C-alpha positions, 0 to 999 in steps of 0.5 A, a space after each residue: 656390110 657389118 656395122 659395129 656399134 660401140 658399147 655393150 658388156 665390158 670384158 675383163 681385158 677392157 677393164 684392165 686396159 682402161 685401168 692402165 690407160 687411166 694410170 698413164 693419161 689421167 682422168 681428163 684425156 678420155 678420147 685418148 684413152 678410148 682410142 685404146 679400146 676398139 668397141 668403147 667410146 670416150 663417154 663410155 670409158 668415163 662412165 665405166 671408170 666413175 661407175 665401177 672401176 674407181 677405187 673410191 666406189 663402195 661395193 659393200 652391203 648397204 647399211 641401215 643408216 644408208 637406207 634411211 638416208 637414201 629414202 629420206 633424200 629421195 623424198 626431198 629430191 625426187 629423181 635427183 640421183 646425181 645430187 643424192 649420190 655424194 650425200 649417201 656415199 654411193 654412185 647414182 646407179 647404185 642409189 637408183 638400184 637400191 631405191 628400186 629394190 627397197 620399193 620392191 621389198 615394200 610392195 612384196 607383201 601383196 599376194 599377187 606380186 611375183 619377182 620373176 615378172 619384174 618388168 625391169 628384169 632383162 629378157 633374153 635378147 634385150 640390151 642392158 641400158 647401163 652396162 657400165 655399172 655391172 661386173 666385167 665378163 670373164 675373158 674367153 679362152 680363144 680371143 678374137 683377132 680384134 681383141 688380140 690386136 687391141 691388146 697388142 696395140 695397147 701393150 705397145 702404146 702403154 709401154 712406149 715411154 719415148 713419145 713425141 715429146 721425148 723425141 722432141 726433147 732429145 732432138 733439142 738436146 742434140 741441137 744444143 750440143 751441136 751449137 755448143 761444140 760449134 761455138 767452142 770450135 770458133 773460139 779456139 780458131 780465134 784464139 789460135 789466130 791471136 784474137 782473144 774473145 772473152 765471153 761476157 758474163 751475165 750479171 746476176 742479181 743473186 749468187 751464182 752457185 756454179 761459180 761462187 761459194 755462197 757465204 764464203 769466209 776467206 781465211 786471213 792472209 798469213 800463217 795460222 794454226 789449223 789444229 782445230 780444223 783437223 777433225 775426223 770425218 763423222 759418218 752420219 747415220 740416217 735411216 734407210 729402210 722403212 723398219 728403221 724409220 718406223 722402228 721395230 714392231 711390238 710383235 718382232 720385239 716380243 719374238 726376239 725376247 722369247 728367243 732370248 729367254 729360250 737361249 738363256 734357259 738352254 745355257 742355264 740348263 747346260 751349266 746349272 740344271 738344278 738352278 734352272 729347274 728351281 727358277 722355273 718352279 719359282 716362276 710357276 709357283 702360284 704363291 709367287 704371283 703378286 696378290 691382287 689388291 681389292 677392287 675399290 669401286 665408287 659408291 653406286 649412284 642408284 641403289 637397289 631399291 631405286 632399280 626396283 622402282 624403275 622396274 616397276 615403272 617399266 612394267 606399269 600398264 603391262 596387260 599381263 599384270 592386269 590379267 593376274 589381278 583378275 576382275 574380282 580383285 577389287 581389294 587389291 586394286 584399292 590397296 595398290 595404286 596405278 602407275 601406268 600414267 604419270 601420277 603428278 605434274 612434274 614427273 617425267 614418264 619413263 618412256 615417250 608414248 609412241 605416235 604409231 602403234 608398235 608392230 607395223 614394221 621398221 622405219 625403212 619399210 614404212 618410208 618405202 611404203 610411203 614412197 611406193 604409194 606416192 608413186 602409184 598415186 594419180 595427179 591431184 588434178 583428177 581429184 580424190 583422196 590423198 594416199 594414206 602415209 605413215 608419219 615421218 620426219 622432215 626436220 632436216 636433210 638426213 633422217 633423225 636417229 631415234 635412240 632409246 635411253 635408260 632413265 636416270 634418276 639423277 637427271 629425271 625430275 622426282 616425284 611430288 615435292 615433299 617437305 623441303 622440296 621446291 614447288 614446281 610450276 602449277 602446284 599449290 603452295 603450302 598453307 602452313 608455311 612449314 615447307 621451304 624451298 630446297 631441292 630433295 636429294 633422293 626422294 623416291 620416284 613414286 610413293 603412293 602409299 608413303 612407305 618409303 623412308 626419306 633418309 636424306 639429311 638436311 644441310 643444317 640442324 635447324 632445317 633437320 629439326 623442322 623436317 622432323 617436326 613436319 614428319 611428326 605432324 604428318 604422323 599425328 594427322 595420319 593416326 588421327 584419321 585412322 578409324 576405330 579398330 574392330 579387332 585386336 592384334 598382338 605381335 610377338 617377336 621371336 628371340 634372336 639367337 647369338 648364332 643368327 647374329 653371328 651369321 648376320 654379321 658374317 662378312 662376305 669374304 673376298 676371292 683373293 683372301 679366300 684363295 690365300 686362306 685355302 693356300 695356307 690351309 693346304 700348306 699346313 696340311 702338307 706339313 702335317 702329312 710330312 711330319 707323319 712320314 718316316 724320318 728317312 723321307 723327312 730328312 731326304 736320306 738315301 733309300 734302297 731300290 725295289 730289288 734290294 727290298 726283295 733281297 732284304 725281305 728274303 734275308 729277314 724271312 729266312 733269318 726268322 725261319 732259321 731261328 724258329 727251326 733251330 730249336 723247338 724252344 718258343 721264341 723269346 719276347 726279344 725275338 718276337 719284337 725283332 720280328 715285328 720290327 722287321 715286318 714293320 720295316 718291310 711295310 714302311 719300305 714298300 709303302 714309301 717306294 710305292 707312294 713316293 717312288 725314287 727318281 732314278 729311272 732309266 730310259 727303258 723304265 720311261 718308255 715302259 711307263 705308258 704300258 704300266 699306266 695302261 695296266 694300272 698303277 701298283 697298289 700302295 700297301 696300307 700302314 697304320 695311321 698314327 696321330 702326331 701326339 702318338 708319334 711324339 710319344 713314341 719318339 720320346 720313348 725311343 730317346 729314353 731307351 737310347 739314353 738308357 742303352 748308352 748308359 747301360 753299355 757304357 757308351 756315354 763318353 763315345 763321340 760321334 766320330 767313334 760311332 761313324 767308325 764303328 758303322 763303317 766297320 760294320 758296313 765293310 764286314 757286311 757281305 752278300 752270300 749267293 748260296 744263302 741268297 742273303 746278307 751276312 757278316 764276313 767275319 763269321 762266314 766260312 772261306 767257301 762262302 766268302 769265295 762264292 760271295 767274291 766270285 758273285 761280286 766279280 761276275 756282277 762287276 764284269 757284267 756291269 763292265 760289259 754293259 758299260 762297254 756296250 753302252 760306250 761303243 754305242 756312244 762312240 758310234 753316235 759321237 763318231 757320227 756326230 763329230 766325223 765332220 768336225 774331225 776331218 775339219 780339225 785335221 785340215 785346220 791342224 796344218 793351218 794351225 802349224 803354219 800359224 805357229 811358224 808365222 808366230 815364231 817368225 813374227 816374234 823374231 821380227 818383233 825382237 829385231 824391231 824392238 832393238 831398232 826402236 831402242 837405237 832409234 830412241 837413242 838417236 831421236 833426241 839428237 835429231 829432235 834437237 836439230 829439228 827444233 833449232 831449225 824450226 826456231 830459225 824458221 819461226 824467227 824468219 817468218 816473224 821478220 817476214 810477217 812484220 815486213 809484210 805488215 809494213 808494206 801492207 800499211 804503206 800500200 793502204 796509205 798510197 791507195 788512200 792518197 790516190 783516192 783523194 787525188 782522184 776525188 779532187 780531180 773529179 771536183 775540179 772537172 765538175 766545176 769546169 764543166 759547170 763554168 763552161 755550161 754557165 758561159 754557154 748559157 750566158 752567151 745564149 742569153 746575150 744572143 736571145 737579148 740581141 735578137 729581141 732588141 733588133 726585132 724591137 728596133 725594127 718594129 720601132 723604126 717601122 712605127 716611126 715611119 708610119 708616124 712620119 707619113 701620118 704627120 706629113 699627111 696632117 701637115 698637108 691637111 693643115 696647110 690646106 686648111 690654112 689656105 682655105 682660112 686665108 681664102 675665107 679671111 680674104 672673103 670676109 675682108 669686109 669686116 664680117 666676124 668669123 666664129 670658130 675654133 682657133 687653129 694651133 700656132 707653130 708654138 704648140 707644135 714645137 712644144 709637143 716636140 720638146 715634150 716628146 724629146 723629153 719623154 724619149 730621154 726619160 725612157 732611155 735613162 729609165 727614170 721618171 719624166 714630168 710633163 708640163 701639166 705636172 703628171 708623172 709616169 714611167 715610160 718604157 723605151 719598148 712602148 714609146 712607139 705608140 706616142 704621137 709626133 716622135 721623131 725616128 732619129 730620137 730612137 737610135 740613142 736608146 738602142 745604143 744605150 741598151 746595147 751598152 747596158 748589155 755589154 756592161 752586164 756581160 762584162 760584169 758576169 765575166 768578172 764574177 766568173 773569173 772571181 769564182 774560178 780564182 776561188 777554186 783551189 788547183 
């Protein structure tokens, strides 16, 4: 039998199912989540989520700060990884794994250590004790049947949105609908039978938003103007996308602006290409760039001299300097002071001395070594020495950060206080009393040789004078302590020349100023070169192309050769000057075309430009370079010659227009002769030369026309290729255009008709408007009458309502008074009944007591009779004259007196007044308490009872009279 134990390595499919289950069921129902995974328990699913799949888990490399914090907390709380993990920001397994790795790195310095022999490393066949914190294993290509079944079941369960709760809700909804339909059918049947059953509405405390309009303002009754309420509906525009909510991004805005610039440049190039080129040149011109202003920085807090002092203090105690000084340089040691340690009390050293020697590794390795030694140490019960540990800090939960700071002379205490400085603690005060308590401003850090100048000025003139006096005094004392000189020295200062002064006073030029100066110099040089060019280039006049220059060369050379061969007479000076001018003209043309070529180049020349550049650029012919003065002088000579010739030839009165006409006539007379391959005058040439020149010109024009025709045909084909679709579309749209024109004609006709109708309507509209206005006025008058009648009726209705309310209120008051009267009568009757019952009880009680008293009186009378008889017997027995001594018995008179007193007391109790006895005592005797007296006759009690009944009836009658009076006072 195969037994499967849950657990083992996690696979990719299991991880994905666990993620989807957590998304659906949450992070509390791990038993339900584990039911989707066949081979995992709820505890393992929870551990897998919190150890690996949780998105909040950091899986990046450990930083130095995290390592320091981990080691520090591991020392404070050993093996408490679940407490350490949230502080470090990692999982407990990650903290434990990193801790072990750091300890292994600390122990790796041992020569016998081998990483492969790590006992924590899993061997083949061993089971991973913590597979939840390891990456998932990839899915195999062929899954097991169990895995496929698990996937299908998980897919079905996770995709099921209609579970038990949803089905129950649907069932309850269906029952509620059936109940509603049954009650509706019942009401309909009762209504058909004539029984109206209205549903009772529940009274709600608040507003029923299904039946009422909250905060409704009802319109006033009657007619009123609604012009102000007829407003157009406003379509509220609100953002519907994330882009509209957040706005356009900067990248999109820049891209849109670039597209706009490109489109604008294209349009500008199509419409006005020269202006577009000028604008591009203006933008690319370096002169158009705004000049940068000078960089104005605040004055430095630390001068160069103070930086040198800091460097010296940093290099103090450097062993390389000691080696450079050597052992025998005693004079140097005597002259130089030692700054390796703090020179005086109060100076703060540049660096804090280290507690441990440098070079033993960083803090992480030191802490790891400490923990490794502590773990390997034995228990203290066995004794022995403690392991040697590196010093560490336990001032807080997290390790203290050690940061090196650059010394600041503004915040660091300065050197010994000189004159004007406040003495520090532990210093001996000045004896001369010239020192005063002020803090110096920028005293050097160290000045053992006293060579630094104290340039700080004091706050007041008096303090400055005292400081100067102190300096003079110290200088005199220094001079006084100088020993006598053994040798004499003489110092001769060399003279300072003016050039050196100028060099010393030369100011460092700013970069922007230097660029501006170089730019101005370059512009001046270009202008000077432009002035040296020919007038044609300066004035931008048209120039002949290269082919025309060759023809001109041949014409000028042949003309000179013909003149030289025509006669054997040597040329005159004028002819020689003409030849020199022609040669100089040719050289200028070649130089200008080579150095400043023409811009009119065809596409073929541009295509062949790469080949020409590969073969090499044509050489520029050299011409003689003249100075500007020489050119100005030549120009002035030419102007003088021109004036001389004009005077000599009589052209002083000729205007510029005459010169232009003469130039045009000469230009028209000039013609190219192919026989001589040169230009000449048509007026001088023969007919054959003219015919040949015209035929040559015709052939050139024909050839050019053929070339243009070929070019036009190529362009036509290209245009046809590009516009063929547009032509076809234009042919299709032409019919639509014709239909549109027809519709336009029809619409124009209809427009004229409607305009005529409008004129007729305008003529008849005034009559209809007048009739409608009269009807509206009549209706308004009727409405006013009805409104006034409505107001009167409304007022009378309110008055009647008030009268009805007043009558109801009076009826309610009368009913309340009658109810009070009836209640009062009932209370009086009940009181009378209670009083009668009490009187009857008291009468019965008094009668019983009277009977008891009668029996007692009878018994006493019988006793007294017996006593009298005995007395009589005694008297008879003592008849002999013996005298009997005893109490005198009461006579019959005393008994009668007692009865009289009792009657008087009864009468007094009936009347309620005071009764006085024979002995003179007074007292109030209540009829209810008269039963306690001796010798009271029962017959005497009856008048008191009757009297009390009479008094009660009298009281009842009096109350009835009062009630009748009260009722009489109430208005009907």
